[in-house]
C-alpha positions as protocol buffer text, in pm:
chain_id: "A"
residue {
  index: 1
  type: MET
  ca { x: 2713 y: -1554 z: 774 }
}
residue {
  index: 2
  type: PRO
  ca { x: 2805 y: -1415 z: 431 }
}
residue {
  index: 3
  type: VAL
  ca { x: 2654 y: -1097 z: 296 }
}
residue {
  index: 4
  type: CYS
  ca { x: 2477 y: -1279 z: 13 }
}
residue {
  index: 5
  type: SER
  ca { x: 2293 y: -1502 z: 262 }
}
residue {
  index: 6
  type: ASN
  ca { x: 2171 y: -1193 z: 445 }
}
residue {
  index: 7
  type: ILE
  ca { x: 2049 y: -1042 z: 118 }
}
residue {
  index: 8
  type: ARG
  ca { x: 1872 y: -1364 z: 18 }
}
residue {
  index: 9
  type: SER
  ca { x: 1693 y: -1400 z: 351 }
}
residue {
  index: 10
  type: TYR
  ca { x: 1590 y: -1033 z: 351 }
}
residue {
  index: 11
  type: MET
  ca { x: 1458 y: -1053 z: -6 }
}
residue {
  index: 12
  type: ARG
  ca { x: 1262 y: -1370 z: 71 }
}
residue {
  index: 13
  type: HIS
  ca { x: 1083 y: -1194 z: 356 }
}
residue {
  index: 14
  type: HIS
  ca { x: 1034 y: -863 z: 173 }
}
residue {
  index: 15
  type: GLU
  ca { x: 931 y: -950 z: -182 }
}
residue {
  index: 16
  type: ARG
  ca { x: 820 y: -596 z: -260 }
}
residue {
  index: 17
  type: VAL
  ca { x: 1178 y: -475 z: -216 }
}
residue {
  index: 18
  type: ALA
  ca { x: 1299 y: -753 z: -445 }
}
residue {
  index: 19
  type: ASP
  ca { x: 1035 y: -653 z: -700 }
}
residue {
  index: 20
  type: LEU
  ca { x: 1155 y: -293 z: -674 }
}
residue {
  index: 21
  type: PHE
  ca { x: 1513 y: -398 z: -753 }
}
residue {
  index: 22
  type: SER
  ca { x: 1392 y: -599 z: -1053 }
}
residue {
  index: 23
  type: LEU
  ca { x: 1194 y: -298 z: -1173 }
}
residue {
  index: 24
  type: LEU
  ca { x: 1497 y: -72 z: -1120 }
}
residue {
  index: 25
  type: ALA
  ca { x: 1705 y: -304 z: -1337 }
}
residue {
  index: 26
  type: VAL
  ca { x: 1452 y: -288 z: -1621 }
}
residue {
  index: 27
  type: VAL
  ca { x: 1412 y: 89 z: -1593 }
}
residue {
  index: 28
  type: LEU
  ca { x: 1789 y: 139 z: -1587 }
}
residue {
  index: 29
  type: LEU
  ca { x: 1841 y: -87 z: -1888 }
}
residue {
  index: 30
  type: PHE
  ca { x: 1576 y: 72 z: -2108 }
}
residue {
  index: 31
  type: GLY
  ca { x: 1649 y: 421 z: -1977 }
}
residue {
  index: 32
  type: SER
  ca { x: 2014 y: 382 z: -2071 }
}
residue {
  index: 33
  type: ILE
  ca { x: 1919 y: 265 z: -2419 }
}
residue {
  index: 34
  type: TRP
  ca { x: 1680 y: 558 z: -2458 }
}
residue {
  index: 35
  type: VAL
  ca { x: 1943 y: 812 z: -2343 }
}
residue {
  index: 36
  type: ALA
  ca { x: 2203 y: 664 z: -2578 }
}
residue {
  index: 37
  type: ILE
  ca { x: 1966 y: 684 z: -2875 }
}
residue {
  index: 38
  type: GLU
  ca { x: 1818 y: 1023 z: -2790 }
}
residue {
  index: 39
  type: PHE
  ca { x: 2149 y: 1199 z: -2722 }
}
residue {
  index: 40
  type: GLN
  ca { x: 2373 y: 1002 z: -2956 }
}
residue {
  index: 41
  type: SER
  ca { x: 2509 y: 1301 z: -3149 }
}
residue {
  index: 42
  type: GLU
  ca { x: 2578 y: 1503 z: -2833 }
}
residue {
  index: 43
  type: ILE
  ca { x: 2754 y: 1210 z: -2667 }
}
residue {
  index: 44
  type: ILE
  ca { x: 2972 y: 1148 z: -2972 }
}
residue {
  index: 45
  type: ALA
  ca { x: 3057 y: 1519 z: -3006 }
}
residue {
  index: 46
  type: TRP
  ca { x: 3142 y: 1536 z: -2635 }
}
residue {
  index: 47
  type: ALA
  ca { x: 3362 y: 1226 z: -2659 }
}
residue {
  index: 48
  type: ARG
  ca { x: 3545 y: 1363 z: -2964 }
}
residue {
  index: 49
  type: ALA
  ca { x: 3630 y: 1687 z: -2783 }
}
residue {
  index: 50
  type: ASN
  ca { x: 3884 y: 1503 z: -2567 }
}
residue {
  index: 51
  type: ILE
  ca { x: 3895 y: 1140 z: -2674 }
}
residue {
  index: 52
  type: ILE
  ca { x: 4122 y: 1022 z: -2393 }
}
residue {
  index: 53
  type: VAL
  ca { x: 3936 y: 1169 z: -2098 }
}
residue {
  index: 54
  type: HIS
  ca { x: 3582 y: 1180 z: -2233 }
}
residue {
  index: 55
  type: GLY
  ca { x: 3609 y: 847 z: -2413 }
}
residue {
  index: 56
  type: SER
  ca { x: 3736 y: 682 z: -2096 }
}
residue {
  index: 57
  type: ALA
  ca { x: 3456 y: 842 z: -1896 }
}
residue {
  index: 58
  type: ALA
  ca { x: 3197 y: 717 z: -2147 }
}
residue {
  index: 59
  type: ILE
  ca { x: 3336 y: 363 z: -2134 }
}
residue {
  index: 60
  type: LEU
  ca { x: 3347 y: 376 z: -1753 }
}
residue {
  index: 61
  type: ALA
  ca { x: 2984 y: 496 z: -1746 }
}
residue {
  index: 62
  type: LEU
  ca { x: 2885 y: 209 z: -1975 }
}
residue {
  index: 63
  type: VAL
  ca { x: 3063 y: -48 z: -1756 }
}
residue {
  index: 64
  type: LEU
  ca { x: 2904 y: 101 z: -1443 }
}
residue {
  index: 65
  type: ASP
  ca { x: 2561 y: 92 z: -1608 }
}
residue {
  index: 66
  type: VAL
  ca { x: 2597 y: -277 z: -1702 }
}
residue {
  index: 67
  type: PHE
  ca { x: 2727 y: -357 z: -1352 }
}
residue {
  index: 68
  type: LEU
  ca { x: 2428 y: -186 z: -1188 }
}
residue {
  index: 69
  type: VAL
  ca { x: 2177 y: -364 z: -1413 }
}
residue {
  index: 70
  type: ILE
  ca { x: 2331 y: -702 z: -1330 }
}
residue {
  index: 71
  type: LEU
  ca { x: 2350 y: -613 z: -960 }
}
residue {
  index: 72
  type: PHE
  ca { x: 1984 y: -508 z: -947 }
}
residue {
  index: 73
  type: LEU
  ca { x: 1879 y: -824 z: -1131 }
}
residue {
  index: 74
  type: ASN
  ca { x: 2078 y: -1041 z: -891 }
}
residue {
  index: 75
  type: VAL
  ca { x: 1934 y: -871 z: -584 }
}
residue {
  index: 76
  type: GLY
  ca { x: 1584 y: -889 z: -732 }
}
residue {
  index: 77
  type: SER
  ca { x: 1613 y: -1259 z: -811 }
}
residue {
  index: 78
  type: ALA
  ca { x: 1757 y: -1348 z: -468 }
}
residue {
  index: 79
  type: ARG
  ca { x: 1406 y: -1426 z: -343 }
}
residue {
  index: 80
  type: PHE
  ca { x: 1394 y: -1735 z: -567 }
}
residue {
  index: 81
  type: SER
  ca { x: 1691 y: -1917 z: -416 }
}
residue {
  index: 82
  type: ASP
  ca { x: 1640 y: -2231 z: -213 }
}
residue {
  index: 83
  type: GLU
  ca { x: 1695 y: -2254 z: 161 }
}
residue {
  index: 84
  type: SER
  ca { x: 1925 y: -2550 z: 104 }
}
residue {
  index: 85
  type: ASP
  ca { x: 2175 y: -2345 z: -94 }
}
residue {
  index: 86
  type: GLU
  ca { x: 2485 y: -2309 z: 115 }
}
residue {
  index: 87
  type: THR
  ca { x: 2711 y: -2145 z: -138 }
}
residue {
  index: 88
  type: CYS
  ca { x: 2640 y: -1799 z: -262 }
}
residue {
  index: 89
  type: PHE
  ca { x: 2882 y: -1761 z: -546 }
}
residue {
  index: 90
  type: ARG
  ca { x: 2858 y: -1991 z: -843 }
}
residue {
  index: 91
  type: THR
  ca { x: 2963 y: -1976 z: -1201 }
}
residue {
  index: 92
  type: PHE
  ca { x: 2825 y: -2138 z: -1511 }
}
residue {
  index: 93
  type: ARG
  ca { x: 2986 y: -2456 z: -1636 }
}
residue {
  index: 94
  type: GLY
  ca { x: 3168 y: -2283 z: -1923 }
}
residue {
  index: 95
  type: ARG
  ca { x: 3403 y: -2110 z: -1682 }
}
residue {
  index: 96
  type: ARG
  ca { x: 3503 y: -2432 z: -1509 }
}
residue {
  index: 97
  type: HIS
  ca { x: 3473 y: -2707 z: -1768 }
}
residue {
  index: 98
  type: GLY
  ca { x: 3454 y: -2533 z: -2101 }
}
residue {
  index: 99
  type: GLY
  ca { x: 3741 y: -2548 z: -2338 }
}
residue {
  index: 100
  type: PRO
  ca { x: 3904 y: -2265 z: -2524 }
}
residue {
  index: 101
  type: SER
  ca { x: 3629 y: -2281 z: -2787 }
}
residue {
  index: 102
  type: ILE
  ca { x: 3375 y: -1999 z: -2779 }
}
residue {
  index: 103
  type: GLY
  ca { x: 3108 y: -2238 z: -2905 }
}
residue {
  index: 104
  type: THR
  ca { x: 3163 y: -2471 z: -2610 }
}
residue {
  index: 105
  type: ALA
  ca { x: 3151 y: -2185 z: -2361 }
}
residue {
  index: 106
  type: PHE
  ca { x: 2833 y: -2050 z: -2524 }
}
residue {
  index: 107
  type: GLY
  ca { x: 2669 y: -2394 z: -2516 }
}
residue {
  index: 108
  type: ASN
  ca { x: 2757 y: -2436 z: -2150 }
}
residue {
  index: 109
  type: TRP
  ca { x: 2626 y: -2087 z: -2073 }
}
residue {
  index: 110
  type: LEU
  ca { x: 2302 y: -2167 z: -2257 }
}
residue {
  index: 111
  type: ASP
  ca { x: 2260 y: -2489 z: -2056 }
}
residue {
  index: 112
  type: HIS
  ca { x: 2321 y: -2291 z: -1737 }
}
residue {
  index: 113
  type: MET
  ca { x: 2057 y: -2031 z: -1831 }
}
residue {
  index: 114
  type: GLU
  ca { x: 1804 y: -2306 z: -1905 }
}
residue {
  index: 115
  type: GLN
  ca { x: 1866 y: -2459 z: -1562 }
}
residue {
  index: 116
  type: VAL
  ca { x: 1826 y: -2118 z: -1395 }
}
residue {
  index: 117
  type: SER
  ca { x: 1504 y: -2064 z: -1590 }
}
residue {
  index: 118
  type: LYS
  ca { x: 1365 y: -2399 z: -1473 }
}
residue {
  index: 119
  type: LYS
  ca { x: 1460 y: -2318 z: -1113 }
}
residue {
  index: 120
  type: HIS
  ca { x: 1284 y: -1979 z: -1117 }
}
residue {
  index: 121
  type: ARG
  ca { x: 948 y: -2101 z: -1251 }
}
């Protein structure tokens, strides 16, 4: 049994934990925005002190922050998945069928998000 199936079944039975992960995602997102705005001058001065090391660390922290927000949202929304879902990993249509055009990929992504929104209501 894959790990994602274990997570989905656990989150379905313990919705408070899933709600906590959703709340953590929101707090992390808005907390990161607040920290970036509040300490903008200090962060820029720190990054300019050693642009290679500190700039790389700042970019790595940003990537880690985005990864954690997406991870928490995925774990929090795992309680909404159907029992009949056998596959855990899916991608939106733009990755499989979209052409090289950004407009096509965006349209496919938008269609995917609308379908996800309908499923989670």
